[in-house]
C-alpha positions in Angstrom: 15.0 -3.9 -16.4 12.8 -0.2 -16.7 9.4 -0.1 -15.6 7.9 -3.6 -14.4 5.9 -5.3 -11.8 6.6 -9.2 -11.2 4.4 -11.3 -8.8 5.6 -14.2 -7.4 4.1 -16.9 -5.3 5.9 -19.4 -3.0 4.7 -22.9 -3.9 2.0 -24.5 -1.7 1.9 -21.8 0.8 0.1 -18.6 1.6 2.6 -16.5 0.6 2.8 -14.2 -2.2 4.6 -11.2 -3.0 5.7 -8.6 -5.5 8.7 -7.1 -6.6 8.7 -3.5 -8.7 11.3 -1.6 -10.7 11.1 1.8 -11.9 13.4 4.0 -14.2 12.5 5.6 -17.3 9.4 6.6 -15.5 10.8 7.9 -12.5 12.9 9.8 -14.7 10.2 11.4 -16.4 8.1 12.2 -13.2 11.5 13.5 -11.4 12.0 15.5 -14.8 9.1 17.7 -14.5 10.1 19.6 -11.3 13.7 20.6 -9.9 13.0 18.6 -6.7 15.8 18.3 -4.2 17.7 15.1 -3.8 15.7 14.1 -0.7 12.5 14.8 -2.3 13.6 13.0 -5.3 14.2 10.1 -3.1 10.8 10.3 -1.0 8.8 10.1 -4.5 10.6 7.4 -5.9 10.1 5.1 -2.6 6.1 6.7 -2.9 6.0 5.7 -6.3 7.4 2.2 -6.0 5.1 1.6 -3.0 1.9 2.9 -4.8 2.7 0.1 -7.8 3.1 -2.7 -4.8 0.0 -1.8 -2.9 -1.9 -1.3 -6.4 -1.2 -4.9 -7.3 -3.0 -6.2 -4.1 -6.0 -4.6 -5.3 -8.6 -6.6 -7.5 -10.7 -3.7 -8.6 -10.1 -1.1 -11.4 -9.2 2.2 -10.3 -6.6 3.7 -8.9 -4.6 4.0 -5.4 -2.7 6.6 -4.1 -0.4 7.6 -1.3 -0.4 11.3 0.2 1.7 12.9 2.9 0.3 16.2 4.3 2.4 18.2 6.7 3.4 21.5 8.3 6.8 23.2 7.6 9.0 23.7 4.9 7.6 20.2 3.6 3.8 20.9 2.6 2.6 17.6 0.7 3.5 14.7 -1.6 1.8 12.1 -3.3 2.3 9.0 -5.5 -0.6 7.1 -7.7 -0.9 4.1 -9.7 -3.9 2.7 -11.4 -5.0 -0.7 -12.6 -3.3 -0.2 -16.3 -0.1 0.4 -14.3 0.3 3.9 -14.9 2.2 5.8 -12.4 2.5 9.9 -11.6 3.7 11.9 -8.5 4.0 15.3 -7.3 5.4 17.3 -4.2 5.4 20.9 -2.7 7.8 22.0 -0.3 9.9 24.9 0.4 13.8 25.1 0.4 15.4 23.4 3.0 19.1 22.4 3.5 17.8 19.2 5.1 16.4 18.0 1.8 20.0 18.3 -0.1 21.0 14.8 1.0 19.2 11.5 1.6 19.8 8.1 1.7 16.2 6.9 2.0 12.7 8.1 3.1 13.7 8.8 6.8 15.7 12.4 5.8 12.4 13.9 4.8 9.8 12.0 7.3 11.9 13.1 10.4 11.7 16.8 9.4 7.9 16.8 9.3 6.0 18.8 11.5 2.3 17.1 12.3 3.0 14.7 9.6 0.1 12.2 8.4 -0.2 9.8 5.5 -3.5 9.1 3.8 -3.9 5.9 1.4 -6.6 6.5 -0.6 -8.2 3.6 -2.7 -10.8 5.1 -5.7 -12.4 2.2 -7.5 -13.8 3.2 -10.9 -17.3 2.0 -9.7 -18.2 1.9 -6.2 -17.2 3.6 -2.7 -14.1 5.5 -1.9 -12.0 4.6 0.6 -9.6 6.2 2.7 -7.0 5.0 5.5 -5.0 7.1 7.6 -1.3 5.9 8.5 0.8 7.4 11.4 3.9 8.6 10.2 5.8 7.3 13.2 8.4 5.1 11.9 11.7 5.7 10.8 10.7 5.3 7.1 7.9 4.8 4.4 8.3 1.0 4.5 8.1 0.7 8.2 4.8 2.9 7.9 3.2 0.8 5.3 4.2 -2.5 7.5 2.4 -1.3 10.4 -0.3 -0.2 8.6 -1.1 -3.9 7.3 -0.1 -5.2 10.5 -2.4 -3.5 12.4 -5.2 -2.3 10.4 -5.3 -4.8 7.3 -4.0 -7.5 9.9 -2.2 -9.2 6.8 1.2 -10.0 8.0 3.4 -8.0 5.4 7.1 -7.3 5.1 7.7 -3.9 2.4 11.6 -2.9 1.1 11.7 0.0 -0.6 14.9 1.9 -2.3 15.4 5.0 -4.6 18.0 7.2 -5.8 18.0 9.9 -8.6 17.8 7.2 -11.3 15.9 4.2 -10.2 13.4 3.2 -7.5 12.4 -0.5 -6.5 10.4 -2.1 -3.7 9.7 -5.5 -2.6 6.5 -6.8 -0.6 5.7 -10.2 0.8 2.3 -11.1 2.5 0.9 -14.0 4.5 -2.5 -14.5 3.2 -5.3 -15.8 5.4 -5.7 -19.5 4.5 -9.4 -20.9 3.5 -10.4 -24.1 5.4 -9.5 -26.2 3.0 -6.0 -24.9 2.7 -6.1 -25.4 6.6 -6.6 -28.8 6.5 -3.0 -29.4 4.3 0.1 -29.7 6.1 1.8 -26.3 6.2 5.3 -25.3 6.9 5.3 -23.5 10.3 8.6 -22.1 9.9 8.3 -20.7 6.5 6.9 -16.8 7.1 9.7 -16.6 9.6 12.2 -17.7 7.4 11.2 -15.3 4.6 11.1 -12.5 7.0 14.7 -13.0 8.0 15.9 -13.4 4.6 13.7 -10.0 3.1 15.4 -8.3 5.8 18.7 -9.2 4.3 18.0 -7.3 1.0 20.1 -4.3 0.4 18.8 -1.0 -1.1 21.5 -0.7 -3.7 20.2 -5.0 -4.6 16.5 -3.5 -5.0 17.5 -0.6 -7.3 20.6 -2.0 -9.5 19.8 -5.8 -9.9 17.2 -7.6 -12.3 13.9 -8.6 -10.5 14.8 -12.4 -11.2 18.3 -12.0 -9.8 16.8 -10.2 -6.5 14.5 -13.1 -6.0 17.1 -15.9 -6.5 19.1 -14.2 -4.2 16.8 -13.8 -1.6 14.6 -17.3 -2.2 16.7 -19.4 -4.0 15.9 -22.4 -1.5 12.3 -22.0 -1.7 9.7 -23.0 -4.8 9.1 -19.3 -6.4 6.6 -19.4 -9.1 6.7 -16.4 -11.2 3.6 -15.4 -13.5 3.9 -13.1 -16.4 5.5 -9.7 -15.7 3.6 -6.7 -15.9 4.8 -3.5 -17.7 4.5 0.0 -15.5 4.7 3.4 -17.1 4.0 7.3 -16.6 0.6 8.0 -17.4 -1.5 11.3 -16.4 -5.0 11.4 -16.3 -5.4 15.3 -17.3 -7.4 16.4 -20.4 -9.3 19.2 -21.7 -12.6 17.8 -20.7 -11.4 17.4 -16.9 -10.2 21.5 -17.0 -14.0 22.0 -18.4 -15.3 20.3 -15.6 -12.9 22.1 -12.9 -14.5 25.7 -14.7 -18.0 24.5 -14.6 -17.9 23.7 -10.6 -16.4 27.0 -9.9 -19.2 28.7 -11.5 -20.2 31.3 -14.1 -19.6 34.3 -12.1 -16.1 33.0 -11.2 -15.2 32.0 -14.8 -16.2 35.5 -15.9 -14.0 37.3 -13.3 -11.3 35.3 -14.5 -11.6 36.1 -18.1 -11.4 40.2 -17.2 -7.8 39.5 -16.1 -7.0 36.3 -18.2 -8.2 35.7 -21.6 -7.9 33.0 -22.8 -8.4 31.3 -19.5 -4.9 28.6 -19.5 -4.9 25.5 -17.4 -1.8 23.8 -16.8 -1.3 20.2 -15.3 1.3 20.0 -12.2 2.1 16.5 -13.5 3.1 16.5 -17.1 3.1 20.3 -17.7 0.5 19.9 -20.3 -1.2 23.4 -21.2 -5.1 23.7 -21.8 -6.7 26.8 -22.8 -10.1 28.2 -23.0 -11.2 31.0 -25.3 -13.8 33.7 -23.9 -16.4 31.6 -26.2 -15.4 28.2 -25.0 -15.6 29.1 -21.3 -18.9 30.7 -21.3 -20.0 27.9 -23.6 -19.6 25.7 -20.6 -22.6 27.7 -19.2 -24.8 28.0 -22.4 -23.9 31.6 -22.6 -22.4 32.9 -25.7 -20.5 36.3 -26.3 -22.6 38.8 -28.3 
């Protein structure tokens, strides 16, 4: 029951869902920094949320959630790609409000001028960015509002996290095509599933096997489970990406940096990997050579 995502369908209905459980990958990410308890919880919920949202996309690429604000909390982001690789990072100043947390509301209620970005970056094609108001008590509420109003897809989301595990559950009432509209449908299904989903306790979402969670919620429905998907921590950093960053700042800036730091050292904030560029390597990016 470590890091996985399980899709499920309610047989003969336009309802689909996902359930996510994270443990090893979450602990790997939280171990990269000495995060305050409330920040740990927020990142855990954001990671589960991105894994859920990524499953709704039928593209190769990645989706990320990014919260920006003023005050002691600066920003946090979580990302998941089509390979099931996740990562996350946060920046904030010490604040006594961040020392205890039950859910993401602990951090959200302290934010000044907050905004949530949903970034979709396909490998090929145009990028998309949605802006979500953070005016609900918790992250799940904000994301549900986004789907209900912007995507216009009835959606229910439950998120939970602690310093060891995080989990998430999403169900959606998908649009029906013309052929499906002619079929008989249970009009009470969505209200019934919504009510059942709202009974889910956060401790059940983090501590129970995903099959047990689904059984407890929807045992009177015909639930179909495709093959489970595995999730893992993954970072996209590389020396090649660092080289690209150096070329973007320009040769003059690289020369100035080398006067104070030789070799140039670049650290990845997500995984703590370190990449070094000697003067010869750095200037060679611009076709220059040491005399």
